[in-house]
N, C-alpha and C positions, 0 to 999 in steps of 0.2 A: 859756663854751664854748671848746673848743680850735679852732685853725685847721683841723684835720682835720674836725671836726664842722661848722664853718661851710661848708667846701668841699663837704661832702656835700649841702648845700642849694644853694649858689651855682652849682655846675656844671650844675645842672638848671633853672636859672632863666633866663628870657628877658632879665632885667635884668643881664646879665653881660658883661664885656669883659676882655680881657687887657691889662694894663699892663706894660711892659717892666721897670719898676723894682719894682713892688709885686706882680706876679703877677695872679691873678684878682681883679677888683674889681667893685663895683656901678656900673652906668652912671648911677644916680641920685645917688650920693654921691661917686663917683670915689675911693672908699676901700675898703680891705679890710672885710669884714663884721665888725660888732661887736655884733650883736643877741644877745639872750639867749633861748634856747629856740625862739623863733619870729620870723619876719620879716613884717611887715604888708604889705610890697611884693612878697612872693614870688609869682612867676608861673611855673608849670611850663611848660617848653618841650615842646610836644606831639611834637616830633621826637626828643626825647632818649631815649625808650623804646627806639628802635632801636639805641642805643649803650650800653645798660646793660652794665656790666662783669660778665662771667661767670667771671672767673678769680681776682681778688684778693678775699680775705675781708675783710669789714668787722669792726672790733673791736666789742665789746659796747657801749661807750659811744656809738659812732657809730650803731649799730643803734637803741639806745633813744632817741637824739636825733632820729631822722628818721621814726619811726613814730608813728602816732596811738594814743590810749588804747585804742580798740577792737581795733586790731591787737595791741597789747601784751597785752590780755586773752586773745586767741586763742592767742598764744604761751604764755601762762601755763597755759592749759588743757592744753597738750601736755607741760608739765613733769612730771617724775616724780622728786622728790627722794629718796624711799626707795630706789628702784632705782639712781639715780645714785650715792648714797653707798655702797650695798652693793657695787656693781661696782667703785667706786673703791678701797674697802678691800681687796677681793680682789686687784685688780691691784697695789696697794701691797705686800701681803704676798708675792705672787709675786715682785715685784721685789726685796724684801728677802731672800727665800730665794735668788734668783739671785745677789745680791750676796755672800751667805755662801758659796754654792757656788763662785763665781769665786775668792774669797779662799782657800778650802780647796784648790782646784786649783792656784792659782799661788803661794800663800804670801804674796801681797801684798794689802793693802787698797786697792782702787781707788776713789778718791773720785768719779770721773766717773760711777760707777753712780748716784749721787744725781740727776744730771741726767736720766738715762733714766727713773728712777722718777718724778720730777716731771712729765715730759712724759706718761708712761704713765698716771699717776693722773688728770691733767687731761683728757686726751683720752677716757679711759674714762668719766669723769663727763659729759663733753660728749655723747657718743653715747648713753649709757644714760639720762641724765637730761633731755636737751634743755632745759637751764635758761637763763633769761635774767636771773633775779634774782641779786642780789649774794651770797645765801647759797650758791650753787653755787661761786662763785669762792673765797669764804672757806673753804668745806669742802674744796675742792681743795687749797688751800694748807696747811691743817692736816693733812689726810691725807698729803700728800706729805712734809711735814717729819717727821711721826711714823713714816712708812714708812722714811724715811732713818735715823732713830734705831734702828729695829728692824733695818734692814740693817747698821748699824754694829755692833749687838750680835751678829748672826749672824756678821759678819766676825771679831769678837773671839773667838767660840766656835771658828770655823774656825782661827784662829791658835793658840789653846790646843790644839786637837785635833792640829794638825800638830806642835807643839812636844812634846807628851806622847805622840805616836804612838797616839792614841786614835781610836775611831770618833766621828763627828760627833754621833750620837744619844746615845752614852754620855757625851760631854762635856756635852751639854745637861742630862742627868739628874744628873751628878755635880757640876756647877758650883755653887759656893757663892754663891747669889744675894744674900747680904748684902754681897758685894764688888762687886756690879754697878755701882753709882753711882761708887764710887772708881775702878774700873778704866776705866769709860767716860770719866771726867774725865781720867784719866791719858793715855788715848790720843787725847783730843780735841785738835784743833789749829785754828789760825786758818783754814786752808784748808777745814776742815769747815764752819766758819761760812759761808764763801763759797759752797760747794757747796750747803749747806742753804738758803741764801737764794735761790739761783737756782732750786733745786728747788721751793721754795715759790712763787716768782714764776710758774714754769711751771705749777704746779698750779692757781694762780689764773687765769692768762691763758687756758689751754686748756680750762678747765672750762665755759665758756659756749658755748651753741649758736652756731654760726657761719653766716653767710650771705654770698654774693656779692651784689652790687647787683641782679643779675637774679633770683636766687633770692628775695630779699626782696620784690621787686615782684610776682613770681609768687605768693608767699604772700599778699600783700595782696589779690589778686584772688579768693582762695578764698571 
């Protein structure tokens, strides 16, 4: 378990104290937490509920580490993978079209659009799918990267349309698709790899259902 996951437990336990050198430690061992999955000496502080954080979102790993199996099953019952992936693909295609439109309007291929696509895909899967399982994050990453590739293609079409003084739709219809891969390779750069990697990371990170500490505790009481 990570330090963040340990702290999710320890800061709510009565057996905690602050050490100036180590930070939050256990009063029983005088050391930072090193347990795996569960602590046999954990004792919930009854006064902590009043201080639950209602602002900062917990990441998916922390959420899964501090909930019980029955709560996890309740969360899974609210998941909707087909809807999540469908909405994610739609948002990804819209982002790719916008990327192409911006390229057509400015004459420049803007790599930063990939970051917006990654975040948009991830967040759309989060809110539509309400997922907590890894498949949602993996799907978010894949859809984000594929959407970036499509956006890159639309940008290429926009550049050709500008150069040939053609309409965008006409360029799509007249384009020799046997040249697609060589042309994509020709225009691909190291920066594209960086942007695609970040987009994939965002697609993964944002695809999971999020909770603040207080929201998670409220859900447990349902």
